[in-house]
C-alpha positions in Angstrom: 0.2 0.5 0.1 1.1 3.3 -0.9 0.1 6.7 0.3 1.3 10.2 -0.4 0.1 13.8 0.7 0.2 16.6 -1.6 -0.2 20.8 -1.1 -1.8 22.3 -4.0 -2.2 26.2 -4.3 -4.5 27.4 -6.5 -4.4 31.2 -7.1 -7.9 32.9 -7.7 -8.5 35.9 -10.1 -12.1 36.2 -8.1 -15.5 34.3 -8.0 -15.3 31.4 -10.4 -14.3 28.3 -11.1 -10.6 26.5 -11.6 -10.3 23.4 -12.7 -8.0 21.3 -10.7 -8.5 17.9 -13.0 -4.9 17.9 -14.8 -2.9 19.0 -11.9 -4.8 16.4 -9.8 -4.5 13.5 -12.7 -0.2 14.3 -12.9 0.2 13.5 -8.9 -1.5 10.5 -9.7 0.6 9.5 -12.4 3.9 10.3 -10.3 2.5 8.7 -7.3 2.9 4.9 -9.0 -0.2 4.1 -7.7 -2.7 1.6 -10.1 -5.7 1.3 -8.0 -6.9 3.4 -4.9 -8.5 6.4 -3.9 -7.5 10.2 -4.4 -8.7 12.9 -1.4 -9.3 16.0 -2.4 -9.4 18.8 0.3 -9.6 22.3 0.2 -8.7 24.2 3.4 -10.8 27.3 3.4 -14.8 28.3 4.5 -15.3 30.3 1.6 -14.5 27.9 -1.4 -15.7 24.7 -2.6 -14.4 21.6 -4.7 -17.2 20.5 -7.1 -17.2 17.4 -10.0 -18.8 19.3 -13.0 -19.3 19.1 -16.4 -15.6 20.3 -18.0 -16.8 20.6 -21.8 -19.2 23.3 -21.8 -18.5 26.7 -19.5 -22.1 28.0 -19.8 -22.9 24.6 -17.3 -21.0 26.9 -14.7 -21.8 30.2 -15.3 -25.6 29.1 -14.7 -24.1 27.2 -11.2 -23.0 31.2 -10.5 -26.3 32.5 -12.1 -28.3 30.2 -9.8 -26.0 30.6 -6.5 -25.8 34.7 -6.9 -29.9 34.6 -6.8 -30.0 31.9 -4.0 -27.3 33.7 -2.3 -26.7 37.1 -3.2 -24.0 39.1 -1.7 -25.1 42.0 0.5 -28.1 40.0 1.5 -29.3 42.6 4.9 -29.9 39.0 6.7 -26.7 38.6 6.8 -24.3 40.3 10.1 -21.4 38.6 9.3 -19.9 41.2 6.4 -16.3 41.6 8.7 -14.3 41.1 5.0 -17.2 42.6 2.9 -20.6 41.9 1.3 -19.0 38.9 -0.2 -18.1 37.4 2.8 -21.0 35.6 4.0 -22.2 34.6 1.3 -19.3 32.7 0.4 -19.7 30.7 3.6 -23.3 30.0 2.9 -22.2 28.5 -0.8 -19.5 26.7 0.7 -22.1 25.1 3.1 -24.7 24.0 0.5 -21.6 22.3 -1.6 -18.6 20.4 -0.1 -15.0 20.7 0.9 -14.2 17.2 0.4 -14.1 14.7 -2.9 -13.0 11.5 -2.9 -12.4 10.1 -6.7 -11.3 6.4 -7.1 -8.4 5.4 -9.1 -8.0 2.6 -11.6 -5.3 2.1 -14.1 -3.4 5.3 -13.2 -6.1 7.2 -14.0 -8.9 9.4 -11.7 -12.1 7.7 -12.4 -14.3 10.3 -14.1 -17.0 10.5 -16.4 -16.1 11.6 -20.1 -18.0 15.1 -19.3 -16.3 15.6 -15.6 -13.9 17.8 -14.6 -12.7 18.6 -10.4 -13.0 22.1 -9.8 -12.0 25.1 -7.5 -15.2 27.3 -6.9 -13.7 30.4 -5.7 -16.9 31.8 -4.0 -15.2 35.6 -3.0 -15.5 38.1 -5.1 -11.3 39.0 -4.8 -8.5 37.2 -5.8 -7.3 34.4 -3.4 -4.5 32.0 -2.8 -6.4 28.8 -1.9 -5.1 25.5 -0.6 -6.1 22.0 -1.6 -4.8 19.2 0.3 -4.5 16.1 -2.3 -4.5 12.3 -0.8 -3.3 9.2 -2.4 -4.1 6.1 -1.2 -3.6 2.7 -2.9 -1.5 0.5 -4.7 
């Protein structure tokens, strides 16, 4: 059984999706693990992880439009505004999505569907450097 832990830094330009599939697949290939599990975890409370379509960017734009309607910036409901009007909405967006993903590994490849990609979803409007931990376990 092999395992390895990696720390991926993702520089965002603000709210939006940032695909990580290629970088994570490279780590899997370099690890020599043929069969196992990749666990991906973002170390923040205002960004999340998502497996989503990577072919048509309109899907991600539609998700962003939906969440903008569901959890609008500047909503008077929120009291936690220490870092701006997008602060609490970013936390709610993260709570509604996820910070962990588990992806099987088979034949040295992440097991993803044809149109699936792994994304970091930045919920803040300003640029941030996000840390993503990747734990690979297998044989």
